[in-house]
C-alpha positions in Angstrom: -0.1 0.1 0.3 1.2 3.5 -0.9 1.8 5.6 2.1 -0.9 8.2 2.1 2.4 11.1 2.7 3.7 9.7 -0.8 0.6 9.7 -2.4 -0.4 13.5 -1.1 3.1 14.8 -2.9 2.5 17.3 -5.5 4.9 19.0 -7.8 4.1 22.1 -10.6 5.9 23.2 -13.6 4.7 26.2 -14.0 6.0 26.2 -17.9 5.3 29.0 -20.4 2.1 27.0 -21.4 0.8 27.3 -17.8 1.0 31.0 -17.8 -0.7 31.3 -21.3 -3.7 29.1 -19.4 -3.6 31.5 -16.4 -3.8 34.5 -18.7 -7.2 33.2 -20.6 -8.6 31.9 -17.0 -8.3 35.0 -16.3 -10.1 36.6 -19.4 -12.7 34.1 -19.1 -13.1 35.2 -14.9 -13.5 38.7 -16.5 -16.5 38.2 -19.3 -18.4 35.8 -17.2 -18.5 38.1 -14.3 -16.8 35.9 -11.8 -15.2 37.4 -8.8 -12.8 34.2 -8.3 -11.6 30.6 -10.0 -9.2 28.5 -8.6 -8.4 25.5 -10.9 -5.6 22.6 -11.4 -4.5 19.9 -13.0 -3.4 17.0 -11.3 -2.5 13.1 -11.2 -2.1 10.8 -9.0 0.8 12.4 -7.5 1.4 15.2 -8.9 -0.6 18.7 -9.5 0.7 19.3 -13.3 -0.8 22.9 -12.5 -3.0 25.2 -10.1 -3.8 28.7 -9.9 -6.1 31.1 -8.0 -6.7 33.9 -10.0 -9.5 37.4 -8.7 -10.3 38.9 -5.6 -12.7 36.6 -2.6 -15.3 39.1 -3.3 -17.0 42.1 -5.5 -17.1 44.0 -2.2 -13.7 43.5 -1.0 -10.4 43.9 -2.4 -8.4 40.5 -1.0 -6.3 38.6 -3.6 -7.4 35.1 -4.1 -4.9 32.9 -2.8 -4.7 28.9 -2.6 -5.6 29.0 1.6 -9.1 29.8 -0.1 -12.2 27.7 0.7 -15.4 26.7 -2.1 -18.2 25.6 -0.7 -18.6 22.8 -2.8 -22.2 22.0 -3.5 -23.7 18.7 -4.9 -19.9 17.7 -4.9 -20.3 16.9 -1.3 -22.7 13.5 -2.4 -19.0 11.9 -3.5 -17.2 12.3 -0.1 -20.6 11.1 1.8 -20.7 8.1 -0.4 -16.9 7.3 0.6 -18.0 7.7 4.2 -20.2 5.3 3.3 -17.5 3.1 1.9 -15.2 2.5 4.5 -18.5 2.0 7.4 -19.0 -0.5 4.6 -15.2 -2.1 4.3 -15.6 -2.0 8.5 -19.2 -4.4 8.2 -21.4 -2.2 9.3 -23.4 -2.1 6.6 -23.5 -3.5 2.8 -24.4 -2.0 -1.1 -27.5 -4.1 -0.5 -28.4 -3.5 3.2 -32.3 -2.4 3.0 -33.9 1.1 4.4 -36.2 -0.4 6.4 -34.0 -2.8 8.1 -32.6 -0.4 9.5 -35.6 1.7 10.2 -38.1 -0.9 10.8 -40.0 1.0 12.7 -40.6 3.7 10.1 -42.3 1.3 7.2 -45.5 1.5 8.8 -45.8 5.0 7.6 -44.5 5.1 4.7 -45.1 4.4 1.2 -44.8 1.0 0.0 -43.3 1.9 -3.0 -40.1 2.5 -1.5 -40.0 -1.1 0.7 -37.3 -2.4 -0.8 -35.3 0.6 -1.5 -31.2 0.2 -0.5 -28.4 1.7 0.6 -27.3 1.5 -3.0 -30.5 2.7 -4.9 -30.1 5.7 -2.2 -26.6 6.4 -3.7 -27.3 5.8 -7.5 -30.4 7.7 -7.0 -32.6 4.5 -8.0 -34.8 4.8 -5.3 -37.2 6.8 -6.6 -37.4 9.5 -4.2 -38.6 13.7 -4.5 -35.3 15.4 -6.2 -35.7 18.3 -3.8 -33.6 20.6 -5.8 -35.2 23.4 -4.8 -37.9 23.5 -7.7 -41.5 22.4 -7.5 -40.4 20.6 -4.4 -43.0 19.1 -2.0 -44.4 21.9 0.8 -41.4 21.0 3.8 -42.1 21.1 7.2 -40.3 24.0 9.8 -38.4 20.8 12.0 -37.0 21.2 15.1 -34.0 20.0 16.6 -30.4 19.3 15.9 -29.2 18.5 12.5 -29.4 14.2 13.0 -32.4 14.9 14.6 -34.3 17.2 11.7 -32.3 14.6 9.2 -34.5 12.0 11.2 -38.1 14.0 10.5 -37.2 15.1 7.3 -36.8 11.6 6.3 -39.8 10.0 7.9 -41.6 12.7 5.9 -40.0 12.2 2.2 -40.7 8.9 3.3 -44.7 9.6 3.1 -44.4 10.7 -0.8 -45.0 9.4 -3.7 -42.1 8.2 -5.6 -41.0 9.7 -8.6 -41.0 8.1 -12.3 -37.5 7.1 -13.8 -36.5 8.7 -16.7 -36.4 6.4 -19.5 -33.1 6.4 -20.8 -30.9 6.5 -17.6 -33.0 4.7 -15.2 -32.0 7.0 -12.1 -33.4 10.4 -10.9 -31.4 12.7 -9.5 -32.4 13.6 -5.8 -30.3 15.5 -2.6 -32.8 13.6 -0.3 -31.7 10.7 -1.5 -28.0 11.1 0.2 -30.1 12.1 3.1 -31.8 8.9 3.5 -27.9 6.9 3.1 -26.8 9.1 5.5 -29.3 8.1 8.3 -28.7 4.7 7.4 -25.1 5.2 8.3 -25.4 7.4 11.3 -28.2 4.3 12.8 -25.2 2.0 12.6 -22.3 3.9 13.5 -24.2 6.0 17.0 -22.2 8.9 14.9 -23.9 12.0 13.6 -22.7 12.5 9.6 -20.8 15.5 10.8 -19.0 13.6 13.4 -18.7 11.1 10.5 -17.1 13.8 8.4 -14.1 14.8 11.0 -13.5 11.1 11.6 -12.8 10.2 7.9 -11.8 13.4 6.2 -10.0 15.9 9.5 -9.0 13.4 11.4 -7.7 10.7 9.5 -7.3 12.2 5.9 -5.9 15.3 7.9 -8.2 17.8 4.5 -9.9 20.4 6.8 -13.4 20.0 5.4 -15.5 22.8 6.7 -19.6 22.6 7.0 -21.6 25.1 4.6 -20.0 28.4 3.5 -16.9 29.8 4.1 -16.3 31.8 6.7 -16.0 35.9 5.3 -17.2 37.2 8.3 -14.9 36.7 10.9 -12.1 35.4 8.2 -10.6 36.8 4.9 -12.2 33.9 2.6 -14.2 33.9 -0.2 -17.9 35.4 -0.7 -20.2 33.7 -2.2 -22.1 35.1 -5.0 -26.0 35.0 -7.0 -27.5 37.3 -9.9 -30.3 39.6 -9.0 -31.5 41.8 -11.7 -28.5 41.0 -13.9 -26.3 42.5 -11.0 -24.0 39.8 -9.1 -24.5 40.3 -5.7 -22.0 39.2 -2.5 -23.4 36.8 0.2 -21.9 36.9 3.4 -21.4 33.6 5.4 -23.9 34.5 8.3 -26.7 34.9 5.8 -29.8 32.6 6.9 -28.8 29.9 4.8 -29.9 25.8 5.0 -30.2 23.0 2.6 -34.0 21.6 3.6 -32.2 18.8 5.8 -30.1 18.1 2.6 -26.3 18.6 4.1 -25.0 14.8 3.2 -25.7 15.7 -0.6 -23.9 19.0 -0.3 -23.2 21.2 2.4 -19.4 20.8 2.8 -16.4 23.8 2.2 -13.0 22.7 1.4 -9.4 24.4 0.1 -8.4 23.1 -3.8 -5.0 21.5 -2.5 -7.2 19.6 0.2 -9.6 18.6 -2.8 -7.0 17.7 -4.5 -5.6 15.0 -2.4 -9.0 13.8 -2.0 -9.3 13.1 -5.8 -5.7 12.1 -6.0 -6.8 8.9 -3.5 -9.1 8.3 -6.2 -7.2 8.0 -9.2 -4.5 5.9 -7.4 -7.9 3.4 -6.1 -8.8 3.5 -9.6 -4.9 2.8 -11.1 -5.5 -0.6 -8.5 -3.8 0.8 -5.4 -5.7 0.3 -2.0 -5.3 3.1 0.1 -7.0 4.6 2.7 -10.5 2.3 1.0 -9.6 -0.7 -0.8 -9.4 0.0 -5.0 -12.4 -2.6 -5.1 -14.3 0.2 -3.4 -12.8 3.1 -5.9 -13.9 0.8 -8.7 -17.3 0.5 -7.6 -17.8 3.9 -6.5 -16.8 5.6 -9.6 -18.0 2.0 -12.4 -20.3 0.1 -10.4 -23.8 1.2 -11.9 -23.9 2.6 -15.4 -24.7 6.7 -16.0 -25.0 7.5 -12.3 -23.1 5.5 -10.0 -22.2 6.4 -6.6 -21.4 9.9 -6.0 -20.0 10.3 -10.0 -21.9 10.8 -13.0 -19.6 8.5 -15.4 -19.7 9.2 -19.4 -18.0 8.5 -22.4 -16.1 11.4 -23.9 -14.3 10.7 -27.3 -13.3 6.8 -26.5 -12.4 8.2 -23.0 -13.8 7.4 -19.6 -14.7 9.7 -17.5 -16.3 10.3 -13.8 -17.7 13.7 -13.2 -19.5 15.5 -11.2 -20.9 19.4 -10.7 -22.4 21.2 -7.7 -23.5 24.1 -6.4 -26.2 26.0 -4.2 -26.2 28.9 -6.3 -23.9 31.3 -5.0 -20.7 28.7 -5.8 -20.1 26.3 -9.1 -17.4 22.9 -8.5 -16.5 21.0 -11.7 -14.5 18.2 -11.6 -14.0 16.2 -13.8 -11.8 12.7 -14.1 -10.3 11.4 -16.6 -10.1 7.3 -16.8 -8.6 6.2 -19.3 -5.8 8.7 -19.0 -5.3 8.7 -15.1 -5.5 12.3 -15.1 -7.8 14.8 -13.1 -9.4 18.9 -14.0 -10.8 20.8 -10.8 -12.0 24.1 -11.1 -14.1 26.4 -8.2 -15.5 29.2 -8.8 -16.7 31.8 -5.8 -20.6 32.7 -8.1 -23.1 31.4 -9.5 -25.1 31.7 -13.2 -26.0 30.6 -16.4 -22.2 33.1 -17.0 -20.7 31.3 -14.9 -21.2 27.4 -15.5 -20.5 28.4 -19.6 -16.8 30.1 -18.4 -16.0 26.8 -16.6 -17.0 24.9 -19.3 -15.0 27.0 -21.7 -11.8 26.5 -19.0 -12.4 23.3 -18.3 -12.2 22.2 -22.3 -9.1 24.4 -22.8 -7.5 22.3 -19.8 -8.7 18.9 -21.2 -7.1 20.1 -25.3 -4.0 21.1 -23.7 -3.0 18.2 -21.9 -5.2 15.5 -24.1 -2.5 17.2 -27.1 0.4 16.0 -24.3 -0.5 12.6 -23.9 -0.6 12.0 -27.1 
């Protein structure tokens, strides 16, 4: 097994090509009105290119640094699935564990269409659970208590609703509530909250300094999220009233780019057949076990190459990661704004990075 110390070793070679990429990225940042962009190209042991450009907010002059934190949005899902995978390796659960085996007392009040859903169904969005993506959601009661207790009440509520119909092409329905239900299963068998499990796996074991909710931009100099209102960019303070409707395990972590790189390097290494924090076969199942959407990762074919991809936002940040499993290289872009223009700008920069490094590989 490779030591985690060796695995996380990185080397950056800032070539003339790298300097040109910085100029290109900054032009995209300005054209698409993104206050800050941080990006990296990596393989399993090295950082091939990394940069932070712009400023923390339209409201302050703090310049971008590689110490800045970004909200991950739905890229949290891969991290929740990663935690679940660790405890499956510890024999606390298995992928085919049925939800109502863990919560039999909830079965009587739940919709019978959910009686056979499994942990794997939830993490791969095959359980038929309502999406809860902020658009046309069912009215959610105002649950009280600590986060763990509120998630339980939300989970009970979700399981009373009518199921959604599967997509005839992809055969899954993307749902944030799926990850709440999966987290509830894990919380029950470990006797720890999702928050405690994040602390244990990512902060204690892997030393990744993962945070919850938006980065703190009030007591610390850090990124502000931004959204558009009346065609104007609006900066959002971290103490603004915000919650994810009890779906934190689906999308509510923040992290520095340098630490997120370490997480993706673990995945790259595992996909190459090496055991590290998880077993190689576990990484393969997370990324490739189920067609179209596996466990926290979309898997697609593009130009004959096999990719794991995901993006994330809750409306104020936008993150995008793409892993080229064929050529064993990954691309990460973090932005501290969200709009249609943000997505366009990030896609253009992502395409540029992929074109440059695909040429080098060939």
